[in-house]
C-alpha positions as CSV (number, residue, x, y, z in Angstrom):
1,X,-18.2,-9.3,53.8
2,X,-16.6,-10.9,56.8
3,X,-15.4,-13.8,54.7
4,X,-13.8,-11.4,52.2
5,X,-11.9,-9.7,55.0
6,X,-10.8,-13.1,56.3
7,X,-9.6,-14.2,52.9
8,X,-7.6,-10.9,52.4
9,X,-6.0,-11.4,55.9
10,X,-5.1,-14.9,54.9
11,X,-3.3,-13.7,51.9
12,X,-1.5,-11.0,53.8
13,X,-0.4,-13.4,56.6
14,X,1.0,-15.8,54.0
15,X,4.3,-13.9,53.8
16,X,4.7,-14.1,57.6
17,X,4.0,-17.9,57.7
18,X,6.3,-18.4,54.7
19,X,9.2,-16.8,56.5
20,X,8.5,-18.8,59.6
21,X,8.5,-22.1,57.6
22,X,11.7,-21.1,55.8
23,X,13.4,-20.5,59.2
24,X,12.2,-23.9,60.3
25,X,13.5,-25.6,57.2
26,X,16.9,-23.9,57.7
27,X,17.0,-25.3,61.3
28,X,16.2,-28.8,60.0
29,X,18.9,-28.6,57.3
30,X,21.5,-27.3,59.8
31,X,20.6,-30.2,62.1
32,X,21.1,-32.7,59.3
33,X,24.5,-31.2,58.5
34,X,25.5,-31.3,62.1
35,X,24.4,-34.9,62.5
36,X,26.3,-35.9,59.4
37,X,29.5,-34.4,60.7
38,X,29.0,-36.0,64.1
39,X,28.3,-39.4,62.4
40,X,31.4,-39.1,60.3
41,X,33.6,-38.3,63.2
42,X,32.1,-41.1,65.3
43,X,32.6,-43.6,62.5
44,X,36.2,-42.5,62.0
45,X,36.9,-42.9,65.7
46,X,35.3,-46.3,66.0
47,X,37.1,-47.6,62.9
48,X,40.4,-46.3,64.1
49,X,39.9,-47.9,67.5
50,X,39.0,-51.2,65.9
51,X,41.9,-51.1,63.5
52,X,44.3,-50.4,66.4
53,X,42.9,-53.4,68.2
54,X,43.4,-55.6,65.1
55,X,46.9,-54.2,64.6
56,X,47.8,-54.9,68.2
57,X,46.6,-58.5,67.8
58,X,48.5,-59.0,64.6
59,X,45.4,-59.2,62.3
60,X,45.4,-57.5,59.0
61,X,42.5,-55.0,58.5
62,X,42.3,-55.9,54.9
63,X,41.4,-59.6,55.5
64,X,37.9,-60.7,54.7
65,X,36.8,-61.2,58.3
66,X,38.4,-58.0,59.5
67,X,36.8,-56.1,56.6
68,X,33.4,-57.6,57.5
69,X,33.8,-56.6,61.1
70,X,34.8,-53.0,60.2
71,X,31.8,-52.8,57.7
72,X,29.4,-54.0,60.4
73,X,30.9,-51.5,62.9
74,X,30.5,-48.7,60.3
75,X,26.9,-49.7,59.6
76,X,26.0,-50.0,63.3
77,X,27.5,-46.7,64.1
78,X,25.8,-45.0,61.2
79,X,22.3,-46.5,61.7
80,X,21.0,-44.2,64.4
81,X,22.1,-41.2,62.4
82,X,20.5,-42.5,59.3
83,X,17.2,-42.9,61.2
84,X,17.5,-39.4,62.5
85,X,18.3,-38.1,59.0
86,X,15.2,-39.8,57.6
87,X,13.1,-38.3,60.4
88,X,14.4,-34.8,59.7
89,X,13.8,-35.2,55.9
90,X,10.3,-36.3,56.7
91,X,9.8,-33.2,58.8
92,X,11.3,-31.2,55.9
93,X,8.7,-32.6,53.5
94,X,5.9,-31.8,55.9
95,X,6.8,-28.2,56.2
96,X,5.1,-26.6,53.3
97,X,3.1,-23.4,53.0
98,X,-0.1,-23.4,51.2
99,X,-0.2,-20.3,49.1
100,X,-3.7,-18.8,49.3
101,X,-5.4,-17.9,46.1
102,X,-7.7,-15.0,46.7
103,X,-9.2,-15.1,43.2
104,X,-10.2,-18.8,43.5
105,X,-11.6,-18.2,46.9
106,X,-13.7,-15.2,45.7
107,X,-14.9,-17.1,42.6
108,X,-16.0,-20.1,44.7
109,X,-18.1,-17.7,46.9
110,X,-19.1,-15.3,44.1
111,X,-22.8,-16.0,44.4
112,X,-22.8,-15.5,48.1
113,X,-20.9,-12.3,47.9
114,X,-23.0,-10.8,45.1
115,X,-26.3,-12.3,45.8
């Protein structure tokens, strides 16, 4: 009988844990959005600074070497945010609720309950 009460409590507590996990997911998604915005602003600032330096030295930002430098700068600036995004997405995948199935639980223990 104690197992039956435990199983019913597990089903009843499912909704509470589901809300908690949904809140956690929302926090992770908000963090991802915030990081993307920060990354975009940082890349824009770094590229503008580098273009200004090239312009001051008389180099053209559309040349092959300048374009490669700007691409490398963009990649280097974005890399830590990409790593953080991947970590957050991994956390998001790991936050899952296991919906308890009371019927399956009872059927698996049917002989113990009845017998």
